[in-house]
DODREN-779548 format. One record per residue (C-alpha): residue number from 0; x, y, z. Coordinates in nm, 2 decimals. Example, Ala and Ser with C-alpha at 12.3 -4.5 7.8 and 13.67 -1.06 7.14 Angstrom:
! DODREN-779548
@nr: 0 east: 1.23 north: -0.45 up: 0.78
@nr: 1 east: 1.37 north: -0.11 up: 0.71
! end
This chain:
! DODREN-779548
@nr: 0 east: -4.09 north: -1.67 up: 2.21
@nr: 1 east: -3.71 north: -1.63 up: 2.18
@nr: 2 east: -3.47 north: -1.91 up: 2.07
@nr: 3 east: -3.18 north: -2.01 up: 2.32
@nr: 4 east: -2.89 north: -2.23 up: 2.24
@nr: 5 east: -2.58 north: -2.32 up: 2.40
@nr: 6 east: -2.29 north: -2.56 up: 2.53
@nr: 7 east: -2.33 north: -2.72 up: 2.88
@nr: 8 east: -2.04 north: -2.96 up: 3.02
@nr: 9 east: -2.08 north: -3.22 up: 3.27
@nr: 10 east: -1.77 north: -3.24 up: 3.46
@nr: 11 east: -1.65 north: -3.41 up: 3.78
@nr: 12 east: -1.39 north: -3.69 up: 3.93
@nr: 13 east: -1.43 north: -4.04 up: 3.82
@nr: 14 east: -1.72 north: -4.24 up: 3.87
@nr: 15 east: -1.97 north: -3.94 up: 4.03
@nr: 16 east: -2.25 north: -4.06 up: 3.76
@nr: 17 east: -2.19 north: -3.78 up: 3.48
@nr: 18 east: -2.29 north: -4.03 up: 3.20
@nr: 19 east: -2.59 north: -4.17 up: 3.42
@nr: 20 east: -2.74 north: -3.85 up: 3.42
@nr: 21 east: -2.66 north: -3.73 up: 3.04
@nr: 22 east: -2.84 north: -4.06 up: 2.95
@nr: 23 east: -3.17 north: -3.97 up: 3.16
@nr: 24 east: -3.16 north: -3.61 up: 3.04
@nr: 25 east: -3.17 north: -3.74 up: 2.70
@nr: 26 east: -3.39 north: -4.03 up: 2.74
@nr: 27 east: -3.18 north: -4.25 up: 2.57
@nr: 28 east: -2.85 north: -4.42 up: 2.61
@nr: 29 east: -2.59 north: -4.18 up: 2.47
@nr: 30 east: -2.29 north: -4.28 up: 2.72
@nr: 31 east: -2.19 north: -4.59 up: 2.83
@nr: 32 east: -2.21 north: -4.66 up: 3.20
@nr: 33 east: -2.04 north: -4.91 up: 3.45
@nr: 34 east: -1.92 north: -4.90 up: 3.79
@nr: 35 east: -1.58 north: -4.91 up: 3.69
@nr: 36 east: -1.40 north: -4.53 up: 3.70
@nr: 37 east: -1.29 north: -4.38 up: 3.39
@nr: 38 east: -1.53 north: -4.56 up: 3.17
@nr: 39 east: -1.55 north: -4.22 up: 3.00
@nr: 40 east: -1.25 north: -4.17 up: 2.79
@nr: 41 east: -1.36 north: -3.89 up: 2.52
@nr: 42 east: -1.61 north: -3.58 up: 2.53
@nr: 43 east: -1.95 north: -3.71 up: 2.41
@nr: 44 east: -2.18 north: -3.44 up: 2.27
@nr: 45 east: -2.57 north: -3.52 up: 2.32
@nr: 46 east: -2.81 north: -3.28 up: 2.15
@nr: 47 east: -3.13 north: -3.20 up: 2.36
@nr: 48 east: -3.40 north: -3.01 up: 2.12
@nr: 49 east: -3.70 north: -2.84 up: 2.28
@nr: 50 east: -3.96 north: -2.58 up: 2.15
@nr: 51 east: -3.77 north: -2.28 up: 2.31
@nr: 52 east: -3.39 north: -2.38 up: 2.26
@nr: 53 east: -3.12 north: -2.65 up: 2.20
@nr: 54 east: -2.88 north: -2.76 up: 2.47
@nr: 55 east: -2.58 north: -2.93 up: 2.36
@nr: 56 east: -2.46 north: -3.13 up: 2.67
@nr: 57 east: -2.09 north: -3.24 up: 2.66
@nr: 58 east: -2.00 north: -3.57 up: 2.87
@nr: 59 east: -1.61 north: -3.57 up: 2.98
@nr: 60 east: -1.40 north: -3.81 up: 3.11
@nr: 61 east: -1.37 north: -3.81 up: 3.49
@nr: 62 east: -1.10 north: -3.58 up: 3.61
@nr: 63 east: -0.78 north: -3.75 up: 3.79
@nr: 64 east: -0.43 north: -3.74 up: 3.79
@nr: 65 east: -0.30 north: -3.91 up: 3.48
@nr: 66 east: -0.04 north: -4.19 up: 3.48
@nr: 67 east: 0.00 north: -4.25 up: 3.08
@nr: 68 east: -0.06 north: -4.08 up: 2.75
@nr: 69 east: -0.43 north: -4.19 up: 2.76
@nr: 70 east: -0.49 north: -4.02 up: 3.09
@nr: 71 east: -0.33 north: -3.72 up: 2.96
@nr: 72 east: -0.57 north: -3.73 up: 2.65
@nr: 73 east: -0.86 north: -3.77 up: 2.90
@nr: 74 east: -0.74 north: -3.47 up: 3.12
@nr: 75 east: -0.68 north: -3.26 up: 2.81
@nr: 76 east: -1.04 north: -3.36 up: 2.68
@nr: 77 east: -1.18 north: -3.19 up: 3.00
@nr: 78 east: -0.93 north: -2.87 up: 3.05
@nr: 79 east: -1.00 north: -2.79 up: 2.67
@nr: 80 east: -1.39 north: -2.85 up: 2.71
@nr: 81 east: -1.44 north: -2.60 up: 2.99
@nr: 82 east: -1.35 north: -2.27 up: 2.84
@nr: 83 east: -1.59 north: -2.33 up: 2.57
@nr: 84 east: -1.89 north: -2.40 up: 2.74
@nr: 85 east: -2.17 north: -2.14 up: 2.84
@nr: 86 east: -2.25 north: -2.33 up: 3.13
@nr: 87 east: -2.07 north: -2.60 up: 3.35
@nr: 88 east: -2.25 north: -2.88 up: 3.55
@nr: 89 east: -1.98 north: -2.98 up: 3.83
@nr: 90 east: -2.11 north: -3.31 up: 3.97
@nr: 91 east: -2.01 north: -3.46 up: 4.31
@nr: 92 east: -2.13 north: -3.78 up: 4.49
@nr: 93 east: -2.32 north: -3.63 up: 4.80
@nr: 94 east: -2.30 north: -4.00 up: 4.97
@nr: 95 east: -1.91 north: -3.95 up: 4.97
@nr: 96 east: -1.90 north: -3.63 up: 5.07
@nr: 97 east: -1.63 north: -3.35 up: 4.91
@nr: 98 east: -1.31 north: -3.54 up: 4.87
@nr: 99 east: -0.98 north: -3.45 up: 4.72
@nr: 100 east: -1.09 north: -3.56 up: 4.37
@nr: 101 east: -1.33 north: -3.30 up: 4.40
@nr: 102 east: -1.10 north: -3.02 up: 4.51
@nr: 103 east: -0.89 north: -3.08 up: 4.23
@nr: 104 east: -1.16 north: -3.09 up: 3.98
@nr: 105 east: -1.29 north: -2.73 up: 4.13
@nr: 106 east: -0.94 north: -2.61 up: 4.11
@nr: 107 east: -0.92 north: -2.63 up: 3.73
@nr: 108 east: -1.29 north: -2.48 up: 3.67
@nr: 109 east: -1.24 north: -2.13 up: 3.48
@nr: 110 east: -1.31 north: -1.84 up: 3.68
@nr: 111 east: -1.54 north: -1.69 up: 3.44
@nr: 112 east: -1.90 north: -1.83 up: 3.36
@nr: 113 east: -2.20 north: -1.99 up: 3.47
@nr: 114 east: -2.12 north: -2.29 up: 3.70
@nr: 115 east: -2.39 north: -2.54 up: 3.85
@nr: 116 east: -2.31 north: -2.74 up: 4.14
@nr: 117 east: -2.51 north: -3.08 up: 4.15
@nr: 118 east: -2.51 north: -3.31 up: 4.45
@nr: 119 east: -2.58 north: -3.65 up: 4.33
@nr: 120 east: -2.70 north: -3.93 up: 4.53
@nr: 121 east: -2.98 north: -3.76 up: 4.71
@nr: 122 east: -3.15 north: -4.04 up: 4.75
@nr: 123 east: -2.87 north: -4.18 up: 4.99
@nr: 124 east: -2.86 north: -3.88 up: 5.20
@nr: 125 east: -3.06 north: -3.70 up: 5.49
@nr: 126 east: -3.16 north: -3.36 up: 5.48
@nr: 127 east: -2.92 north: -3.29 up: 5.75
@nr: 128 east: -2.61 north: -3.45 up: 5.55
@nr: 129 east: -2.72 north: -3.28 up: 5.23
@nr: 130 east: -2.70 north: -2.95 up: 5.42
@nr: 131 east: -2.34 north: -3.04 up: 5.55
@nr: 132 east: -2.22 north: -3.14 up: 5.22
@nr: 133 east: -2.36 north: -2.87 up: 5.05
@nr: 134 east: -2.22 north: -2.62 up: 5.27
@nr: 135 east: -1.89 north: -2.76 up: 5.23
@nr: 136 east: -1.90 north: -2.81 up: 4.83
@nr: 137 east: -2.00 north: -2.43 up: 4.80
@nr: 138 east: -1.67 north: -2.32 up: 4.90
@nr: 139 east: -1.52 north: -2.52 up: 4.61
@nr: 140 east: -1.57 north: -2.24 up: 4.34
@nr: 141 east: -1.84 north: -1.95 up: 4.27
@nr: 142 east: -2.14 north: -2.14 up: 4.17
@nr: 143 east: -2.45 north: -1.96 up: 4.05
@nr: 144 east: -2.69 north: -2.27 up: 4.16
@nr: 145 east: -2.65 north: -2.57 up: 4.37
@nr: 146 east: -2.90 north: -2.85 up: 4.33
@nr: 147 east: -2.94 north: -3.18 up: 4.49
@nr: 148 east: -3.01 north: -3.44 up: 4.23
@nr: 149 east: -3.05 north: -3.83 up: 4.22
@nr: 150 east: -2.90 north: -3.93 up: 3.84
@nr: 151 east: -3.11 north: -4.24 up: 3.85
@nr: 152 east: -3.45 north: -4.05 up: 3.92
@nr: 153 east: -3.61 north: -3.87 up: 3.65
@nr: 154 east: -3.81 north: -3.67 up: 3.88
@nr: 155 east: -3.51 north: -3.47 up: 4.05
@nr: 156 east: -3.35 north: -3.37 up: 3.72
@nr: 157 east: -3.65 north: -3.28 up: 3.55
@nr: 158 east: -3.61 north: -2.92 up: 3.63
@nr: 159 east: -3.26 north: -2.91 up: 3.55
@nr: 160 east: -3.31 north: -2.85 up: 3.19
@nr: 161 east: -3.54 north: -2.56 up: 3.25
@nr: 162 east: -3.27 north: -2.40 up: 3.48
@nr: 163 east: -3.01 north: -2.41 up: 3.22
@nr: 164 east: -3.21 north: -2.26 up: 2.97
@nr: 165 east: -3.24 north: -1.97 up: 3.20
@nr: 166 east: -2.84 north: -1.91 up: 3.18
@nr: 167 east: -2.82 north: -1.97 up: 2.80
@nr: 168 east: -2.79 north: -1.72 up: 2.53
@nr: 169 east: -3.01 north: -1.67 up: 2.23
@nr: 170 east: -2.89 north: -1.79 up: 1.97
@nr: 171 east: -2.94 north: -2.06 up: 1.66
@nr: 172 east: -2.98 north: -2.43 up: 1.65
@nr: 173 east: -2.63 north: -2.58 up: 1.62
@nr: 174 east: -2.71 north: -2.92 up: 1.49
@nr: 175 east: -3.02 north: -3.03 up: 1.28
@nr: 176 east: -3.34 north: -3.17 up: 1.48
@nr: 177 east: -3.23 north: -3.51 up: 1.37
@nr: 178 east: -2.86 north: -3.52 up: 1.51
@nr: 179 east: -2.86 north: -3.63 up: 1.86
@nr: 180 east: -2.49 north: -3.71 up: 1.93
@nr: 181 east: -2.14 north: -3.60 up: 1.74
@nr: 182 east: -2.06 north: -3.98 up: 1.77
@nr: 183 east: -2.06 north: -4.18 up: 1.44
@nr: 184 east: -2.21 north: -4.53 up: 1.44
@nr: 185 east: -1.88 north: -4.71 up: 1.42
@nr: 186 east: -1.76 north: -4.53 up: 1.77
@nr: 187 east: -2.10 north: -4.57 up: 1.92
@nr: 188 east: -2.07 north: -4.95 up: 1.84
@nr: 189 east: -1.72 north: -4.97 up: 1.97
@nr: 190 east: -1.83 north: -4.79 up: 2.28
@nr: 191 east: -2.11 north: -5.05 up: 2.34
@nr: 192 east: -1.86 north: -5.34 up: 2.32
@nr: 193 east: -1.61 north: -5.18 up: 2.52
@nr: 194 east: -1.88 north: -5.12 up: 2.79
@nr: 195 east: -1.99 north: -5.49 up: 2.82
@nr: 196 east: -1.62 north: -5.61 up: 2.84
@nr: 197 east: -1.60 north: -5.37 up: 3.14
@nr: 198 east: -1.89 north: -5.54 up: 3.28
@nr: 199 east: -1.74 north: -5.87 up: 3.22
@nr: 200 east: -1.38 north: -5.85 up: 3.32
@nr: 201 east: -1.21 north: -5.80 up: 3.66
@nr: 202 east: -1.08 north: -5.49 up: 3.79
@nr: 203 east: -0.70 north: -5.51 up: 3.70
@nr: 204 east: -0.80 north: -5.54 up: 3.32
@nr: 205 east: -1.05 north: -5.28 up: 3.18
@nr: 206 east: -0.84 north: -4.96 up: 3.19
@nr: 207 east: -0.62 north: -5.14 up: 2.96
@nr: 208 east: -0.88 north: -5.22 up: 2.70
@nr: 209 east: -0.97 north: -5.06 up: 2.40
@nr: 210 east: -1.20 north: -5.16 up: 2.10
@nr: 211 east: -1.15 north: -5.11 up: 1.73
@nr: 212 east: -1.42 north: -5.17 up: 1.45
@nr: 213 east: -1.25 north: -5.34 up: 1.18
@nr: 214 east: -1.51 north: -5.37 up: 0.93
@nr: 215 east: -1.87 north: -5.24 up: 0.94
@nr: 216 east: -2.11 north: -5.34 up: 0.65
@nr: 217 east: -2.44 north: -5.26 up: 0.63
@nr: 218 east: -2.70 north: -5.48 up: 0.40
@nr: 219 east: -3.07 north: -5.44 up: 0.35
@nr: 220 east: -3.16 north: -5.71 up: 0.63
@nr: 221 east: -2.82 north: -5.72 up: 0.82
@nr: 222 east: -2.54 north: -5.54 up: 0.98
@nr: 223 east: -2.21 north: -5.74 up: 0.94
@nr: 224 east: -1.96 north: -5.61 up: 1.21
@nr: 225 east: -1.59 north: -5.75 up: 1.29
@nr: 226 east: -1.43 north: -5.58 up: 1.59
@nr: 227 east: -1.10 north: -5.65 up: 1.78
@nr: 228 east: -1.07 north: -5.60 up: 2.16
@nr: 229 east: -0.71 north: -5.46 up: 2.25
@nr: 230 east: -0.54 north: -5.56 up: 2.56
@nr: 231 east: -0.19 north: -5.46 up: 2.66
@nr: 232 east: -0.08 north: -5.79 up: 2.78
@nr: 233 east: -0.06 north: -6.19 up: 2.67
@nr: 234 east: -0.21 north: -6.27 up: 3.03
@nr: 235 east: -0.51 north: -6.02 up: 2.99
@nr: 236 east: -0.59 north: -6.19 up: 2.63
@nr: 237 east: -0.67 north: -6.54 up: 2.78
@nr: 238 east: -0.88 north: -6.37 up: 3.06
@nr: 239 east: -1.08 north: -6.18 up: 2.80
@nr: 240 east: -1.15 north: -6.48 up: 2.61
@nr: 241 east: -1.24 north: -6.70 up: 2.89
@nr: 242 east: -1.23 north: -7.09 up: 2.94
@nr: 243 east: -1.37 north: -7.22 up: 2.61
@nr: 244 east: -1.43 north: -6.87 up: 2.49
@nr: 245 east: -1.70 north: -6.83 up: 2.71
@nr: 246 east: -1.64 north: -6.47 up: 2.84
@nr: 247 east: -1.56 north: -6.32 up: 2.49
@nr: 248 east: -1.89 north: -6.51 up: 2.38
@nr: 249 east: -2.09 north: -6.33 up: 2.67
@nr: 250 east: -1.94 north: -6.00 up: 2.58
@nr: 251 east: -2.05 north: -6.04 up: 2.21
@nr: 252 east: -2.39 north: -6.18 up: 2.32
@nr: 253 east: -2.47 north: -5.87 up: 2.54
@nr: 254 east: -2.34 north: -5.58 up: 2.30
@nr: 255 east: -2.48 north: -5.75 up: 2.00
@nr: 256 east: -2.82 north: -5.69 up: 2.20
@nr: 257 east: -2.75 north: -5.33 up: 2.24
@nr: 258 east: -2.61 north: -5.28 up: 1.90
@nr: 259 east: -2.95 north: -5.45 up: 1.72
@nr: 260 east: -3.15 north: -5.18 up: 1.93
@nr: 261 east: -2.94 north: -4.92 up: 1.82
@nr: 262 east: -2.94 north: -4.99 up: 1.44
@nr: 263 east: -3.31 north: -5.16 up: 1.43
@nr: 264 east: -3.16 north: -5.42 up: 1.23
@nr: 265 east: -3.00 north: -5.77 up: 1.29
@nr: 266 east: -2.66 north: -5.79 up: 1.34
@nr: 267 east: -2.40 north: -6.03 up: 1.31
@nr: 268 east: -2.08 north: -5.94 up: 1.54
@nr: 269 east: -1.75 north: -6.12 up: 1.52
@nr: 270 east: -1.49 north: -6.04 up: 1.78
@nr: 271 east: -1.10 north: -6.09 up: 1.81
@nr: 272 east: -0.86 north: -6.00 up: 2.11
@nr: 273 east: -0.52 north: -5.87 up: 2.02
@nr: 274 east: -0.26 north: -5.75 up: 2.26
@nr: 275 east: -0.06 north: -5.43 up: 2.19
@nr: 276 east: 0.18 north: -5.40 up: 2.51
@nr: 277 east: 0.15 north: -5.08 up: 2.70
@nr: 278 east: -0.04 north: -4.94 up: 2.45
@nr: 279 east: -0.17 north: -4.66 up: 2.69
@nr: 280 east: 0.16 north: -4.51 up: 2.70
@nr: 281 east: 0.22 north: -4.45 up: 2.33
@nr: 282 east: 0.07 north: -4.15 up: 2.19
@nr: 283 east: 0.06 north: -4.34 up: 1.86
@nr: 284 east: -0.14 north: -4.62 up: 1.96
@nr: 285 east: -0.36 north: -4.39 up: 2.18
@nr: 286 east: -0.45 north: -4.22 up: 1.86
@nr: 287 east: -0.49 north: -4.52 up: 1.65
@nr: 288 east: -0.74 north: -4.65 up: 1.88
@nr: 289 east: -0.97 north: -4.36 up: 1.82
@nr: 290 east: -0.82 north: -4.10 up: 2.10
@nr: 291 east: -0.76 north: -3.82 up: 1.90
@nr: 292 east: -0.81 north: -3.46 up: 1.87
! end
C-alpha cells in the first residue's frame, strides 16, 4: 500500500465553522471555537495520521476586509497559505446561502490545484435549499468536489479524510507520529485563555483582546502559569475584571479546567489585565503579542 501525504487548508469567511470542523476531524480540541467572528487569528496545523498516509490540516483565520494591522496579518496568513497547499477546503454556511464574504473568499482562491467545496450546516437545510445553494456556490470557483456537511456531526464528515486522500500525492510523513499540532504549549495555553475571555465578554471588546503568557513553569505535580490579558482601552480593563473581579475569576476558572485537561496536571493560573491602546494598529505590538511570521 502506497503512503500519501500533503497539506490541506480549511478556508472561508469568518464564522462558517472551520475550527469546529478541524476539531471534529482530529477528535480533539486543536483550535479554539466561539460564536464570535474572527476567533482564529493565525495558521494552526493539525496532523492526522493514518495507516495509508498523513494529512496536515491548516486552519486559517476567517476571510474579511482588514481594518487594522492585526486584520492585515490575518488576511496575509490566508493568502500565504493557499499556494502551498495540496488541497483547499472552502467552507460556506449553507443555512445563510452564498453571500459577499463567500464571493470575496472565492476570488482569492488560486486557479490551480484541488479545491473542494464544503457546504456546512446541512442539518439546517432542506434538500431543496441545499440544491439551490449548491448550484449557486459551484459558480464561485472550479471545484473538484462538492460536499454537504454538518461540522458538528461526525457522521457527515466521516468520508472527508478518505476523499482528501484520493487527491494527495505519494510522499513521506512530514511530522513524527506523536506530534499533533505545530503550536507549542505556551501558545495553546494563551489561546485557551483567549477563548474563555471571548465567551465571557461583550461583543464590542473581544477583537481588541490578546493574551500573553508571562511565565510557564512546570514542576513535578503542578504547572504555574502567569498570563496577561491585553485590552485596547482603560474602560475595557474594568469590564474584563468585572465587579469584584468576578469576570476575570470566571475566565481563569474555565481556562484552568481546559489547561489541566491538556497538560494532565494541576495548574495554578494567575491572570492580569493591561492596557495597550490601539495595539491592533501597531505592527510592533501585533508581532510582540505572538502574531508574527
